[in-house]
C-alpha positions as CSV (number, residue, x, y, z in Angstrom):
1,M,80.7,132.5,114.9
2,L,78.7,132.3,118.1
3,G,75.5,134.3,118.0
4,L,74.4,135.8,121.3
5,Q,70.9,136.7,122.1
6,R,69.7,138.7,125.1
7,I,67.2,136.7,127.2
8,A,64.8,138.7,129.3
9,F,62.9,137.4,132.3
10,D,59.2,137.5,131.4
11,A,57.4,139.6,134.0
12,G,54.4,137.3,133.8
13,Q,56.5,134.1,134.1
14,A,56.3,132.4,137.5
15,A,59.5,131.3,139.1
16,D,60.0,127.5,139.5
17,F,60.9,128.2,143.1
18,H,62.0,131.0,145.4
19,D,65.2,130.7,147.5
20,S,65.4,132.9,150.6
21,R,68.6,132.8,152.7
22,R,69.4,134.5,156.0
23,A,73.0,135.7,156.2
24,E,75.6,136.4,158.8
25,A,77.3,139.7,159.0
26,I,79.8,140.3,156.2
27,T,83.4,139.3,157.1
28,N,85.6,141.7,155.0
29,L,89.1,140.3,154.4
30,G,90.2,143.6,152.8
31,R,91.6,144.4,149.3
32,T,93.5,141.4,147.9
33,P,95.2,141.3,144.5
34,Y,91.8,140.2,143.0
35,G,89.6,142.9,144.7
36,E,87.9,143.4,148.0
37,R,87.3,139.9,149.4
38,R,84.1,139.3,151.5
39,V,82.8,136.1,153.1
40,I,79.2,135.7,154.3
41,G,78.0,132.7,156.1
42,I,74.5,131.3,155.3
43,L,72.4,130.8,158.4
44,G,69.6,128.9,156.7
45,G,66.4,129.7,154.8
46,T,63.5,128.4,152.8
47,V,62.9,127.1,149.3
48,R,59.3,127.4,148.1
49,G,57.6,126.8,144.7
50,P,55.8,124.5,142.4
51,K,58.9,122.5,141.6
52,L,60.8,122.5,144.9
53,T,60.0,123.1,148.5
54,G,62.2,122.7,151.6
55,R,64.7,124.5,153.6
56,I,68.3,125.8,153.2
57,L,70.5,124.3,155.8
58,P,72.9,126.4,157.8
59,G,76.6,126.2,157.0
60,G,76.8,127.4,153.4
61,V,79.0,130.3,152.4
62,D,78.7,133.2,150.0
63,W,82.2,134.3,148.7
64,Q,82.3,137.7,147.1
65,I,84.9,139.8,145.3
66,I,84.1,143.5,144.9
67,R,85.7,144.5,141.7
68,S,87.4,147.7,140.8
69,D,84.3,148.8,138.9
70,G,82.1,148.2,142.0
71,G,80.5,145.0,140.7
72,A,80.3,142.0,143.0
73,D,81.4,138.7,141.7
74,I,79.5,136.2,143.7
75,R,80.0,132.5,144.4
76,A,77.9,130.6,146.8
77,R,77.7,126.9,147.9
78,Y,75.0,125.6,150.2
79,M,72.6,122.7,150.9
80,I,68.9,122.3,150.3
81,E,66.8,119.8,152.2
82,T,63.5,119.1,150.5
83,A,60.2,118.7,152.5
84,A,60.6,115.0,152.0
85,G,64.2,115.0,153.4
86,A,66.2,114.8,150.1
87,L,69.5,116.7,150.2
88,S,70.9,118.7,147.3
89,M,74.1,120.8,147.0
90,V,73.7,124.1,145.3
91,T,76.5,126.0,143.4
92,S,75.6,129.5,142.4
93,E,77.8,132.0,140.5
94,G,76.6,135.4,139.7
95,L,77.1,139.1,139.4
96,R,75.6,142.1,141.2
97,H,76.2,145.7,140.0
98,G,74.5,149.0,139.7
99,P,75.0,152.8,140.1
100,H,77.9,153.4,142.6
101,E,75.7,155.3,145.1
102,L,73.1,152.5,145.2
103,M,75.7,149.9,145.7
104,E,77.1,151.9,148.6
105,K,73.6,152.0,150.2
106,L,73.1,148.3,149.6
107,A,76.5,147.7,151.3
108,R,75.3,149.7,154.3
109,G,72.2,147.6,154.6
110,D,69.6,149.9,153.1
111,N,66.7,148.3,151.3
112,I,67.0,149.1,147.6
113,D,64.4,148.2,144.9
114,P,66.0,145.4,142.9
115,A,64.7,147.1,139.7
116,H,67.5,149.6,140.2
117,Y,70.4,147.1,140.2
118,Y,71.4,144.0,138.3
119,F,71.7,140.7,140.4
120,R,71.7,137.4,138.4
121,T,73.1,134.0,139.1
122,V,73.6,130.7,137.3
123,M,72.8,127.7,139.5
124,R,73.8,124.1,139.4
125,F,72.5,121.3,141.7
126,E,73.9,117.9,142.8
127,T,72.0,115.2,144.6
128,A,72.1,111.5,145.1
129,D,68.3,111.3,146.0
130,S,66.2,109.8,143.1
131,S,63.2,111.9,144.1
132,V,64.9,115.1,143.0
133,D,67.5,113.7,140.6
134,W,66.1,115.9,137.8
135,L,68.1,118.7,139.5
136,N,71.3,117.0,138.4
137,R,70.3,117.6,134.8
138,I,69.3,121.3,134.7
139,L,70.8,124.7,134.8
140,A,68.8,127.5,136.5
141,L,69.0,131.3,136.2
142,A,68.0,133.4,139.2
143,K,67.0,137.0,139.6
144,G,68.2,138.3,143.0
145,Q,67.4,140.8,145.6
146,R,69.8,141.7,148.5
147,E,68.3,142.7,151.8
148,P,70.2,143.8,155.0
149,R,70.7,140.2,156.3
150,A,69.2,138.1,153.5
151,V,69.3,137.2,149.9
152,R,66.2,136.4,147.9
153,L,66.3,134.6,144.5
154,D,63.6,133.8,142.0
155,V,64.8,130.7,140.3
156,F,63.9,129.7,136.7
157,E,64.9,126.4,135.1
158,V,66.6,126.9,131.7
159,E,64.7,124.8,129.2
């Protein structure tokens, strides 16, 4: 039998790096058989922290399905270029949910304190550059915050 244990982010623990992405306006494809399908282009951004520093390149995409219970199933793929020029692909899959009225405000672009909703992702990385090839061998968890035209993630390597 598999034993599950709840893992909490330690409030005093510093993130390994911070990922901040600027986003295009939401393109809503409407309700499909899977849920309300949304696509959001990634315009670029920054990565800053003790383990990784650089920029997020334009051209990535965040695909979302808004489920019947109001939760957002999120899948994003984008590229990071480190300060030294190393390229890494990021694959991020996550979940955002909270009280219905707060999720509606978030959808309208209101700033909502992230303590009032759940936004977590699992991240994988892929690179050919030996200076950051440690990324190929880790999983990371991120705690997120949605802003009107941006997403901010505090990223923690799973040890």
